[in-house]
Legacy VTK file of the C-alpha trace (Angstrom):
# vtk DataFile Version 3.0
C-alpha trace
ASCII
DATASET POLYDATA
POINTS 69 float
-166.162 102.575 20.666
-167.450 99.410 19.217
-169.117 97.773 15.953
-170.991 95.278 17.589
-171.913 95.215 21.120
-172.184 91.875 21.265
-168.729 91.097 19.489
-166.074 92.039 21.917
-163.231 92.107 18.842
-164.537 95.257 17.838
-163.413 97.449 21.372
-161.621 100.025 21.000
-159.629 102.152 23.595
-158.459 105.467 22.743
-155.717 107.424 23.650
-155.654 111.216 24.737
-155.436 112.612 21.498
-158.020 110.215 19.877
-160.387 110.863 23.170
-160.044 114.385 22.433
-160.791 114.221 18.948
-163.615 111.781 19.535
-165.065 114.438 21.939
-165.104 117.126 19.665
-166.610 115.386 17.046
-169.553 115.359 19.126
-170.919 118.273 17.099
-169.870 118.013 13.160
-166.379 119.550 12.738
-164.135 120.205 9.416
-160.769 119.034 9.491
-159.395 122.679 9.397
-161.484 123.105 12.786
-160.338 119.974 14.551
-156.581 120.696 13.613
-156.954 124.330 14.926
-158.822 122.702 18.044
-155.739 120.774 18.466
-152.931 123.081 17.771
-154.639 125.786 20.464
-154.895 122.680 22.999
-151.563 120.611 22.685
-147.713 121.973 22.720
-146.938 119.919 19.824
-145.273 120.339 16.221
-148.083 121.387 14.136
-147.185 118.758 11.431
-147.330 116.128 14.088
-150.863 117.265 15.233
-152.295 116.812 11.644
-150.739 113.792 11.071
-152.361 112.435 14.390
-155.780 113.675 13.374
-155.135 112.216 9.627
-154.519 108.807 11.125
-157.290 109.130 13.557
-160.283 109.773 11.194
-158.795 107.847 8.621
-158.827 104.617 10.930
-162.529 105.739 12.122
-163.692 105.880 8.903
-162.102 102.604 7.683
-164.089 100.796 10.730
-167.396 102.736 10.314
-167.094 104.679 13.246
-167.115 107.786 11.685
-168.571 109.006 8.208
-167.676 112.351 5.871
-170.428 113.911 5.366
LINES 1 70
69 0 1 2 3 4 5 6 7 8 9 10 11 12 13 14 15 16 17 18 19 20 21 22 23 24 25 26 27 28 29 30 31 32 33 34 35 36 37 38 39 40 41 42 43 44 45 46 47 48 49 50 51 52 53 54 55 56 57 58 59 60 61 62 63 64 65 66 67 68
């Protein structure tokens, strides 16, 4: 992910969960849909997955990589 191809200070590397969420966002999805998909895919505490999702969405929105529709 990057904001500007010429600005290498804006390159982001995603971890496994971030990449999973980003891939799922190829098609518009609600937070509820993303939460359900993550809970089905990962064996982790639901509270942790929901918190990770919220953080990811907040960070990607803050840098302009995502927008809420």
